[in-house]
C-alpha positions, 0 to 999 in steps of 0.5 A: 500500500505504501509503495503504490500510494507513494507512486501515485503521490510522486506522479501527482506531485511531478504533474502539478509541479510541471503545471505551475507557471508564474501566472501573474507574469504570464497574464501581464504579457498576455494582457499587453499582447491583447491590448496591442491587438496581437491576438495571434501572438497571444494565442501563440504564447498560450500554445507555447506555455504549459499548464492549465492557466495557458490552456484556459486562456487559449480557449478564451482567445480562440473564441474572441470574436464571439460574445463575452457570454460564450467566451466565459462559458467556454472558459468555465467549461474548460476550467472544469476539465482542467480541474478534473485533470489536476485531481486525477489519481487522487482517489487512488491515494485516498484508497491507500490511505484508508486501506493501510490501517485496514490491512494493519487491523487485518494483521491484528486479527491474524496475530490474535488468531495465532496467539489463541492457536498457540495457547490451544497447542500449549494448553496454558496461557503464558507470556512466551506462548502468546508473545509471538502472536501479539507481536504480529498483531501490534507490528501490523497495526503500527505499520498500517497506521504509519503508511496512512500517516505518510500518505496523508501528508503527501495527499495534503501537500497535493491538495494544497498544490491543486488549490493553488493552481485552481486559484491561479486558473480562476484569477487568470480567467477573470483577468483574461475576460477583463482584457478581452472586454477592453479589447472589444470596447476599443474596436 
């Protein structure tokens, strides 16, 4: 559970890190191009920049000749798609977070069964007879909880990165709509 959970965490962290850009600088450059009337240059800037912010801006610029309502609807729809891409794989991480303690508790039950089996075979209850089964029970519980804690830390880090990117997407889409409105009014 730890290995698989960490694999999903590492993949998400790499994906989210590659999706991050300096959104304020990107939007300032984009705004300057839109104000100068260089819509093709703005589209090219979006195509050449990785991440969801640039993708959303490209969707808005691709419909610049349509009404503001259509542009906004397109940006919102594509933003939903981009948000889903950011959250892809997170359900697997939560599965391993929940599954690890359950596997630990399964080990606890197995350890207790072993302890009772050893009591039955020995015919009496003494510490040495019960110790190995209890040891299995406690070790599996400990490791299940440790795995869940480690994965939970990574999961919270991933959620904070997703929240940051979604906030950037929302802020950038508002800035883009303002820039497009100014461009349309200056025509």
